[in-house]
ROPA-452326 format. One record per residue (C-alpha): residue number from 0; x, y, z. Coordinates in nm, 3 decimals, m for minus. Example, Ala and Ser with C-alpha at 12.3 -4.5 7.8 and 13.67 -1.06 7.14 Angstrom:
2
> resi; X; Y; Z
> 0; 1.230; m0.450; 0.780;
> 1; 1.367; m0.106; 0.714;
This chain:
495
> resi; X; Y; Z
> 0; m2.188; m1.457; 5.836;
> 1; m2.467; m1.227; 5.740;
> 2; m2.542; m0.959; 5.966;
> 3; m2.841; m0.786; 5.861;
> 4; m3.095; m0.787; 5.540;
> 5; m3.271; m0.530; 5.375;
> 6; m3.588; m0.642; 5.185;
> 7; m3.638; m0.503; 4.845;
> 8; m4.033; m0.490; 4.778;
> 9; m3.993; m0.540; 4.429;
> 10; m3.815; m0.779; 4.151;
> 11; m3.632; m0.547; 4.018;
> 12; m3.263; m0.450; 4.119;
> 13; m2.984; m0.260; 4.022;
> 14; m2.649; m0.437; 3.907;
> 15; m2.306; m0.240; 3.964;
> 16; m1.960; m0.421; 3.938;
> 17; m2.070; m0.579; 4.279;
> 18; m2.386; m0.399; 4.377;
> 19; m2.268; m0.040; 4.532;
> 20; m2.580; 0.197; 4.404;
> 21; m2.953; 0.214; 4.548;
> 22; m3.266; 0.005; 4.479;
> 23; m3.459; 0.114; 4.190;
> 24; m3.805; m0.042; 4.038;
> 25; m3.867; 0.022; 3.665;
> 26; m4.224; 0.116; 3.777;
> 27; m4.061; 0.369; 4.016;
> 28; m4.180; 0.670; 3.812;
> 29; m4.399; 0.950; 3.923;
> 30; m4.672; 1.110; 3.743;
> 31; m4.534; 1.380; 3.508;
> 32; m4.610; 1.763; 3.614;
> 33; m4.407; 1.875; 3.248;
> 34; m4.618; 2.164; 3.154;
> 35; m4.723; 2.152; 2.769;
> 36; m4.457; 2.391; 2.552;
> 37; m4.581; 2.467; 2.170;
> 38; m4.239; 2.357; 1.961;
> 39; m4.131; 2.648; 1.659;
> 40; m4.203; 2.486; 1.304;
> 41; m3.949; 2.462; 1.028;
> 42; m4.107; 2.385; 0.686;
> 43; m4.459; 2.289; 0.849;
> 44; m4.300; 2.050; 1.077;
> 45; m4.283; 2.069; 1.434;
> 46; m3.896; 2.052; 1.635;
> 47; m3.934; 1.856; 1.927;
> 48; m3.620; 1.907; 2.196;
> 49; m3.766; 1.897; 2.532;
> 50; m4.001; 1.722; 2.780;
> 51; m4.239; 2.026; 2.696;
> 52; m4.276; 1.954; 2.381;
> 53; m4.352; 1.628; 2.373;
> 54; m4.625; 1.665; 2.642;
> 55; m4.731; 1.908; 2.411;
> 56; m4.817; 1.647; 2.159;
> 57; m4.976; 1.405; 2.359;
> 58; m5.205; 1.687; 2.459;
> 59; m5.055; 1.781; 2.803;
> 60; m5.162; 1.622; 3.137;
> 61; m5.468; 1.767; 3.248;
> 62; m5.670; 1.723; 2.905;
> 63; m5.666; 2.096; 2.879;
> 64; m5.480; 2.082; 2.538;
> 65; m5.596; 1.949; 2.237;
> 66; m5.357; 1.665; 2.136;
> 67; m5.158; 1.727; 1.819;
> 68; m5.229; 1.416; 1.614;
> 69; m5.249; 1.494; 1.201;
> 70; m4.946; 1.725; 1.242;
> 71; m4.599; 1.621; 1.146;
> 72; m4.299; 1.630; 1.400;
> 73; m3.918; 1.585; 1.420;
> 74; m3.687; 1.546; 1.722;
> 75; m3.356; 1.748; 1.709;
> 76; m3.240; 1.610; 1.996;
> 77; m3.300; 1.287; 2.276;
> 78; m3.533; 1.427; 2.522;
> 79; m3.523; 1.289; 2.890;
> 80; m3.870; 1.321; 3.040;
> 81; m3.719; 1.292; 3.408;
> 82; m3.836; 0.997; 3.542;
> 83; m4.146; 1.021; 3.515;
> 84; m4.508; 0.850; 3.410;
> 85; m4.781; 0.884; 3.172;
> 86; m5.137; 0.764; 3.235;
> 87; m5.242; 0.875; 2.914;
> 88; m5.084; 0.873; 2.560;
> 89; m5.029; 0.995; 2.201;
> 90; m5.371; 0.898; 2.040;
> 91; m5.611; 0.716; 2.244;
> 92; m5.740; 0.490; 1.971;
> 93; m6.099; 0.633; 2.051;
> 94; m6.315; 0.727; 1.761;
> 95; m6.135; 1.059; 1.594;
> 96; m5.809; 0.997; 1.824;
> 97; m5.560; 0.798; 1.641;
> 98; m5.254; 0.943; 1.543;
> 99; m5.232; 1.045; 1.190;
> 100; m4.942; 1.243; 1.145;
> 101; m4.565; 1.158; 1.122;
> 102; m4.293; 1.123; 1.372;
> 103; m3.916; 1.121; 1.325;
> 104; m3.722; 1.044; 1.570;
> 105; m3.420; 1.174; 1.411;
> 106; m3.210; 0.868; 1.542;
> 107; m3.252; 1.009; 1.905;
> 108; m3.394; 0.878; 2.181;
> 109; m3.708; 0.938; 2.468;
> 110; m3.588; 0.787; 2.791;
> 111; m3.694; 0.875; 3.145;
> 112; m4.076; 0.803; 3.052;
> 113; m4.284; 0.496; 3.161;
> 114; m4.652; 0.427; 3.050;
> 115; m4.888; 0.275; 3.270;
> 116; m5.267; 0.343; 3.310;
> 117; m5.631; 0.196; 3.196;
> 118; m5.593; 0.175; 2.851;
> 119; m5.770; 0.081; 2.536;
> 120; m5.442; 0.136; 2.377;
> 121; m5.119; 0.153; 2.559;
> 122; m4.748; 0.272; 2.438;
> 123; m4.545; 0.598; 2.383;
> 124; m4.840; 0.594; 2.062;
> 125; m5.204; 0.459; 2.198;
> 126; m5.382; 0.419; 1.853;
> 127; m5.221; 0.474; 1.519;
> 128; m5.417; 0.535; 1.239;
> 129; m5.461; 0.718; 0.835;
> 130; m5.116; 0.706; 0.656;
> 131; m4.937; 0.788; 0.959;
> 132; m4.538; 0.734; 0.973;
> 133; m4.318; 0.661; 1.268;
> 134; m3.970; 0.641; 1.192;
> 135; m3.600; 0.663; 1.327;
> 136; m3.688; 0.637; 1.713;
> 137; m3.560; 0.464; 1.997;
> 138; m3.798; 0.455; 2.313;
> 139; m3.627; 0.326; 2.636;
> 140; m3.981; 0.327; 2.869;
> 141; m4.167; 0.039; 3.019;
> 142; m4.549; 0.018; 2.924;
> 143; m4.789; m0.145; 3.175;
> 144; m5.185; m0.166; 3.092;
> 145; m5.404; m0.229; 3.377;
> 146; m5.700; m0.220; 3.185;
> 147; m5.963; m0.591; 3.287;
> 148; m6.101; m0.514; 2.863;
> 149; m6.050; m0.769; 2.640;
> 150; m6.023; m0.564; 2.370;
> 151; m5.725; m0.363; 2.559;
> 152; m5.432; m0.356; 2.341;
> 153; m5.049; m0.280; 2.444;
> 154; m4.699; m0.275; 2.284;
> 155; m4.398; m0.136; 2.366;
> 156; m4.375; 0.122; 2.133;
> 157; m4.749; 0.157; 1.990;
> 158; m5.074; 0.019; 2.120;
> 159; m5.258; m0.036; 1.793;
> 160; m5.216; 0.012; 1.415;
> 161; m5.477; 0.068; 1.175;
> 162; m5.447; 0.127; 0.757;
> 163; m5.123; 0.191; 0.608;
> 164; m4.906; 0.288; 0.850;
> 165; m4.519; 0.292; 0.823;
> 166; m4.288; 0.193; 1.098;
> 167; m3.924; 0.216; 1.005;
> 168; m3.611; 0.218; 1.250;
> 169; m3.768; 0.220; 1.559;
> 170; m3.668; 0.037; 1.860;
> 171; m3.816; m0.012; 2.205;
> 172; m3.620; m0.158; 2.476;
> 173; m3.824; m0.147; 2.771;
> 174; m4.044; m0.453; 2.938;
> 175; m4.408; m0.492; 2.855;
> 176; m4.716; m0.560; 3.038;
> 177; m5.071; m0.597; 2.899;
> 178; m5.385; m0.642; 3.047;
> 179; m5.636; m0.878; 3.010;
> 180; m5.650; m0.798; 2.641;
> 181; m5.619; m0.948; 2.306;
> 182; m5.266; m0.825; 2.148;
> 183; m4.940; m0.761; 2.383;
> 184; m4.613; m0.693; 2.171;
> 185; m4.274; m0.618; 2.261;
> 186; m4.307; m0.285; 1.950;
> 187; m4.666; m0.330; 1.873;
> 188; m4.990; m0.458; 2.052;
> 189; m5.187; m0.512; 1.752;
> 190; m5.210; m0.405; 1.389;
> 191; m5.537; m0.457; 1.171;
> 192; m5.421; m0.246; 0.883;
> 193; m5.486; m0.251; 0.483;
> 194; m5.106; m0.273; 0.443;
> 195; m4.886; m0.145; 0.744;
> 196; m4.532; m0.194; 0.708;
> 197; m4.252; m0.283; 1.010;
> 198; m3.897; m0.253; 0.870;
> 199; m3.588; m0.191; 1.031;
> 200; m3.683; m0.232; 1.396;
> 201; m3.661; m0.432; 1.713;
> 202; m3.792; m0.506; 2.034;
> 203; m3.544; m0.627; 2.325;
> 204; m3.786; m0.618; 2.635;
> 205; m3.953; m0.864; 2.796;
> 206; m4.343; m0.930; 2.692;
> 207; m4.598; m1.025; 2.980;
> 208; m5.014; m1.057; 2.894;
> 209; m5.281; m1.192; 3.088;
> 210; m5.484; m1.239; 2.748;
> 211; m5.447; m1.378; 2.440;
> 212; m5.210; m1.284; 2.129;
> 213; m4.853; m1.210; 2.301;
> 214; m4.557; m1.187; 2.062;
> 215; m4.202; m1.066; 2.116;
> 216; m4.230; m0.797; 1.831;
> 217; m4.633; m0.787; 1.784;
> 218; m4.911; m0.956; 1.945;
> 219; m5.195; m0.954; 1.672;
> 220; m5.137; m0.925; 1.335;
> 221; m5.356; m0.886; 1.013;
> 222; m5.214; m0.756; 0.658;
> 223; m4.890; m0.673; 0.818;
> 224; m4.514; m0.698; 0.665;
> 225; m4.199; m0.743; 0.864;
> 226; m3.887; m0.714; 0.751;
> 227; m3.537; m0.638; 0.845;
> 228; m3.659; m0.689; 1.232;
> 229; m3.575; m0.867; 1.528;
> 230; m3.713; m0.943; 1.894;
> 231; m3.509; m1.032; 2.173;
> 232; m3.735; m1.003; 2.479;
> 233; m3.874; m1.356; 2.638;
> 234; m4.249; m1.395; 2.578;
> 235; m4.339; m1.471; 2.941;
> 236; m4.683; m1.488; 2.992;
> 237; m4.995; m1.550; 2.813;
> 238; m5.342; m1.770; 2.790;
> 239; m5.306; m1.866; 2.450;
> 240; m5.141; m1.775; 2.110;
> 241; m4.738; m1.677; 2.201;
> 242; m4.447; m1.613; 1.918;
> 243; m4.112; m1.483; 1.932;
> 244; m4.216; m1.230; 1.689;
> 245; m4.605; m1.241; 1.651;
> 246; m4.867; m1.393; 1.876;
> 247; m5.116; m1.445; 1.626;
> 248; m5.112; m1.414; 1.264;
> 249; m5.486; m1.406; 1.095;
> 250; m5.399; m1.319; 0.756;
> 251; m5.169; m1.145; 0.485;
> 252; m4.855; m1.154; 0.716;
> 253; m4.488; m1.200; 0.614;
> 254; m4.176; m1.246; 0.746;
> 255; m3.849; m1.151; 0.592;
> 256; m3.545; m1.166; 0.727;
> 257; m3.606; m1.126; 1.062;
> 258; m3.518; m1.336; 1.397;
> 259; m3.620; m1.418; 1.755;
> 260; m3.421; m1.542; 2.063;
> 261; m3.655; m1.513; 2.369;
> 262; m3.771; m1.783; 2.570;
> 263; m4.170; m1.824; 2.460;
> 264; m4.453; m1.900; 2.697;
> 265; m4.558; m2.281; 2.722;
> 266; m4.909; m2.239; 2.611;
> 267; m5.148; m2.446; 2.371;
> 268; m5.039; m2.241; 2.054;
> 269; m4.688; m2.112; 2.083;
> 270; m4.424; m2.082; 1.809;
> 271; m4.066; m1.972; 1.750;
> 272; m4.178; m1.691; 1.530;
> 273; m4.580; m1.740; 1.503;
> 274; m4.777; m1.859; 1.779;
> 275; m5.099; m1.911; 1.605;
> 276; m5.222; m1.886; 1.247;
> 277; m5.000; m1.856; 0.944;
> 278; m4.735; m1.626; 0.781;
> 279; m4.539; m1.637; 0.504;
> 280; m4.162; m1.636; 0.596;
> 281; m3.854; m1.591; 0.433;
> 282; m3.489; m1.648; 0.580;
> 283; m3.650; m1.579; 0.892;
> 284; m3.526; m1.764; 1.217;
> 285; m3.589; m1.840; 1.570;
> 286; m3.344; m1.936; 1.859;
> 287; m3.434; m2.330; 1.934;
> 288; m3.115; m2.328; 2.191;
> 289; m3.347; m2.128; 2.404;
> 290; m3.666; m2.298; 2.313;
> 291; m3.607; m2.634; 2.244;
> 292; m3.960; m2.791; 2.259;
> 293; m4.134; m2.526; 2.017;
> 294; m4.297; m2.632; 1.710;
> 295; m4.241; m2.448; 1.401;
> 296; m4.563; m2.333; 1.232;
> 297; m4.327; m2.060; 1.101;
> 298; m3.976; m2.005; 1.026;
> 299; m3.688; m2.191; 1.118;
> 300; m3.495; m2.327; 1.419;
> 301; m3.168; m2.250; 1.463;
> 302; m2.938; m2.285; 1.786;
> 303; m2.767; m1.962; 1.948;
> 304; m2.438; m2.083; 1.778;
> 305; m2.602; m2.032; 1.455;
> 306; m2.754; m1.696; 1.506;
> 307; m2.406; m1.568; 1.606;
> 308; m2.230; m1.705; 1.288;
> 309; m2.287; m1.465; 0.963;
> 310; m2.287; m1.788; 0.773;
> 311; m2.640; m1.838; 0.855;
> 312; m2.745; m1.493; 0.706;
> 313; m2.565; m1.557; 0.370;
> 314; m2.914; m1.396; 0.184;
> 315; m2.912; m1.105; 0.389;
> 316; m2.724; m0.778; 0.337;
> 317; m2.516; m0.821; 0.655;
> 318; m2.158; m0.736; 0.766;
> 319; m1.884; m0.893; 0.975;
> 320; m1.855; m0.583; 1.175;
> 321; m2.009; m0.287; 1.083;
> 322; m2.046; m0.139; 0.745;
> 323; m2.261; 0.162; 0.695;
> 324; m2.373; 0.000; 0.322;
> 325; m2.537; m0.282; 0.488;
> 326; m2.863; m0.357; 0.647;
> 327; m2.737; m0.550; 0.922;
> 328; m2.365; m0.617; 1.152;
> 329; m2.294; m0.892; 1.346;
> 330; m2.019; m0.887; 1.631;
> 331; m1.934; m1.050; 1.968;
> 332; m1.979; m0.705; 2.108;
> 333; m2.322; m0.594; 2.005;
> 334; m2.674; m0.721; 2.061;
> 335; m2.508; m1.040; 2.266;
> 336; m2.311; m1.146; 1.906;
> 337; m2.658; m1.171; 1.718;
> 338; m2.717; m0.946; 1.409;
> 339; m2.799; m0.571; 1.501;
> 340; m2.938; m0.297; 1.270;
> 341; m2.686; m0.093; 1.118;
> 342; m2.897; 0.205; 1.093;
> 343; m2.932; 0.201; 1.479;
> 344; m2.585; 0.338; 1.519;
> 345; m2.386; 0.624; 1.393;
> 346; m2.063; 0.453; 1.418;
> 347; m1.885; 0.141; 1.449;
> 348; m2.041; m0.024; 1.780;
> 349; m1.768; m0.301; 1.751;
> 350; m1.506; m0.121; 1.830;
> 351; m1.453; 0.055; 2.206;
> 352; m1.596; 0.375; 2.212;
> 353; m1.805; 0.354; 1.893;
> 354; m2.143; 0.334; 1.803;
> 355; m2.290; 0.669; 1.901;
> 356; m2.698; 0.678; 1.829;
> 357; m2.778; 0.703; 1.456;
> 358; m2.850; 1.103; 1.462;
> 359; m2.616; 1.204; 1.665;
> 360; m2.816; 1.175; 1.990;
> 361; m2.701; 1.065; 2.320;
> 362; m2.355; 0.889; 2.422;
> 363; m2.188; 0.561; 2.238;
> 364; m2.395; 0.241; 2.322;
> 365; m2.229; 0.041; 2.570;
> 366; m2.377; m0.322; 2.646;
> 367; m2.298; m0.520; 2.949;
> 368; m2.347; m0.918; 2.981;
> 369; m2.492; m1.033; 3.292;
> 370; m2.347; m1.430; 3.275;
> 371; m2.576; m1.712; 3.470;
> 372; m2.420; m1.973; 3.607;
> 373; m2.610; m2.273; 3.691;
> 374; m2.543; m2.486; 4.019;
> 375; m2.383; m2.802; 3.981;
> 376; m2.651; m3.120; 3.921;
> 377; m2.818; m2.863; 3.661;
> 378; m2.873; m2.709; 3.342;
> 379; m2.997; m2.410; 3.205;
> 380; m3.132; m2.301; 2.847;
> 381; m2.996; m1.963; 2.907;
> 382; m2.617; m1.864; 2.957;
> 383; m2.661; m1.492; 3.013;
> 384; m2.803; m1.186; 2.954;
> 385; m2.711; m0.935; 2.759;
> 386; m2.849; m0.548; 2.755;
> 387; m2.741; m0.165; 2.697;
> 388; m2.610; m0.015; 2.985;
> 389; m2.829; 0.158; 3.182;
> 390; m3.147; m0.018; 3.069;
> 391; m3.347; m0.275; 3.263;
> 392; m3.310; m0.620; 3.166;
> 393; m3.529; m0.920; 3.284;
> 394; m3.382; m1.250; 3.380;
> 395; m3.462; m1.613; 3.268;
> 396; m3.813; m1.771; 3.398;
> 397; m3.786; m2.069; 3.661;
> 398; m3.855; m2.280; 3.406;
> 399; m3.490; m2.176; 3.204;
> 400; m3.305; m2.431; 3.442;
> 401; m3.399; m2.810; 3.546;
> 402; m3.266; m3.049; 3.779;
> 403; m3.005; m3.308; 3.592;
> 404; m3.164; m3.580; 3.814;
> 405; m3.578; m3.578; 3.683;
> 406; m3.664; m3.703; 4.037;
> 407; m3.560; m3.422; 4.240;
> 408; m3.837; m3.168; 4.371;
> 409; m3.633; m2.899; 4.360;
> 410; m3.714; m2.552; 4.152;
> 411; m3.482; m2.249; 4.048;
> 412; m3.610; m1.995; 4.271;
> 413; m3.397; m1.709; 4.141;
> 414; m3.044; m1.567; 4.094;
> 415; m2.814; m1.423; 4.356;
> 416; m2.489; m1.240; 4.307;
> 417; m2.276; m1.453; 4.530;
> 418; m2.256; m1.824; 4.574;
> 419; m2.420; m2.017; 4.833;
> 420; m2.692; m1.740; 4.931;
> 421; m2.925; m1.819; 5.214;
> 422; m3.244; m2.067; 5.096;
> 423; m3.440; m1.997; 5.339;
> 424; m3.459; m1.613; 5.263;
> 425; m3.485; m1.675; 4.888;
> 426; m3.777; m1.897; 4.957;
> 427; m3.953; m1.623; 5.176;
> 428; m3.912; m1.367; 4.907;
> 429; m4.108; m1.565; 4.663;
> 430; m4.337; m1.737; 4.914;
> 431; m4.483; m1.379; 5.000;
> 432; m4.408; m1.214; 4.666;
> 433; m4.124; m0.975; 4.809;
> 434; m3.902; m0.958; 4.526;
> 435; m3.583; m0.876; 4.543;
> 436; m3.348; m0.893; 4.846;
> 437; m3.047; m0.747; 4.969;
> 438; m2.768; m0.853; 5.252;
> 439; m2.572; m0.593; 5.435;
> 440; m2.305; m0.626; 5.682;
> 441; m2.259; m0.410; 6.038;
> 442; m2.132; m0.145; 5.831;
> 443; m2.424; m0.124; 5.568;
> 444; m2.211; m0.271; 5.262;
> 445; m2.411; m0.501; 5.020;
> 446; m2.279; m0.846; 5.038;
> 447; m2.533; m0.993; 4.873;
> 448; m2.856; m0.992; 4.630;
> 449; m3.113; m1.206; 4.541;
> 450; m3.324; m1.180; 4.261;
> 451; m3.635; m1.375; 4.172;
> 452; m3.715; m1.581; 3.859;
> 453; m3.861; m1.338; 3.589;
> 454; m3.705; m1.055; 3.806;
> 455; m3.536; m0.706; 3.633;
> 456; m3.204; m0.593; 3.685;
> 457; m3.078; m0.243; 3.592;
> 458; m2.721; m0.312; 3.457;
> 459; m2.459; m0.036; 3.484;
> 460; m2.168; m0.269; 3.469;
> 461; m2.093; m0.632; 3.378;
> 462; m2.175; m0.947; 3.667;
> 463; m2.188; m1.309; 3.732;
> 464; m2.519; m1.412; 3.869;
> 465; m2.560; m1.791; 4.063;
> 466; m2.873; m2.017; 4.056;
> 467; m3.042; m2.052; 4.396;
> 468; m3.236; m2.360; 4.398;
> 469; m3.555; m2.454; 4.675;
> 470; m3.369; m2.753; 4.763;
> 471; m3.008; m2.946; 4.717;
> 472; m2.949; m3.092; 4.443;
> 473; m2.827; m3.425; 4.341;
> 474; m2.455; m3.455; 4.212;
> 475; m2.361; m3.784; 4.094;
> 476; m1.996; m3.900; 4.147;
> 477; m1.869; m4.138; 3.897;
> 478; m1.550; m4.296; 3.985;
> 479; m1.269; m4.240; 3.676;
> 480; m1.015; m4.530; 3.675;
> 481; m0.676; m4.423; 3.741;
> 482; m0.426; m4.516; 3.461;
> 483; m0.182; m4.745; 3.509;
> 484; 0.097; m4.506; 3.403;
> 485; m0.010; m4.288; 3.731;
> 486; 0.067; m4.581; 3.961;
> 487; 0.416; m4.571; 4.108;
> 488; 0.629; m4.883; 4.201;
> 489; 0.537; m4.785; 4.619;
> 490; 0.199; m4.837; 4.532;
> 491; 0.178; m5.194; 4.411;
> 492; 0.131; m5.484; 4.621;
> 493; 0.407; m5.705; 4.673;
> 494; 0.398; m6.034; 4.536;
């Protein structure tokens, strides 16, 4: 019997072995009060190793210090920003305020930082131009742009890219929420360049945008080369033009040896790799198991099983397991079984204890899986969600599951950590937009949690989640004939 319930005013929850830690929201970070600190230089390159250094690159939180936008930077260790929030970014994108230098992350991580503000270009970097180079970096923050401007652009790492920018071996893991702009992407929001390149890079967070041109990796692209890259996030919302890799491709865009696995929003122009426009694609694929009705204006459809089979990638530089001489690796323990980029790891991530970040930053990478159990009488296109430990992952939308009975009025409300979670509580959370819900007993111990569809979970251990439906599902019971060999003499009717 349920004794006490505690509402959580957020769609996001922390998933532990069962659930034994406090609630956290990915938008709970506080505004930063970090004092900018000028880093030392080595050979003309600024050496970054602290939150103060990163704040100095941006220009400080109060605008009193000039941003360093044309200089060269190199991280010498991972930087934890202490769970704070920026409302301004590195390079606003205003005239004369583009980042045009070089930024080498050294294979290290920037964590503990979320971006949230009314911005023309939103990301860790806002507008990037000139001959900028950004490489060898993992950014683990969420990005939210609240702009109502139709020209606001939002990316998981970079808001807008211009000219001959090179983006190599960079990875964005957080969720991305754009405003009313025309370019929202898991890695880069908007690219209008004269030869920009994204290579060996990835985006794994879910992407949402209230405007047009929303993509798992890039929102809008013109004159862009994408090679050896992937997007794993769901493209959940868009008013038009949604794609697994690129929302809209205008001209001069090519995709080579790249793939997308997320569910793509059902809008007027959508596609497994490219939503609107055309792109030259070579050996690039999207997960049709997660998108059974998508058209294929670019790229080839493959099932989830095929995308987890090395035989599919015969033309790629790929190894079974980990081989530092190959561009890609594949094993069931990493990246949900889909191919991973070798340069993101300094040692073998496929074996226990392996997989430290390239460059030696941080501890070994561990991934956990949330197994999703559909209720009897339903069918779901997503069977699990996998994410790196201590990161946010988004759960599938309500449209990912449907009743087998086509006449059933039941809809998927969300997911729970226990079977038979009270439907009336789940329905109330949805109706009032109250987000996740925690049930406790008299001792205060957590006994069950409900997470709405499209909610997020912070993974610290594996778990199993059960579908919660608005109404009971119809389960057809078919009579199975009893084999004659199973009938004993005593069962027979006397002659």
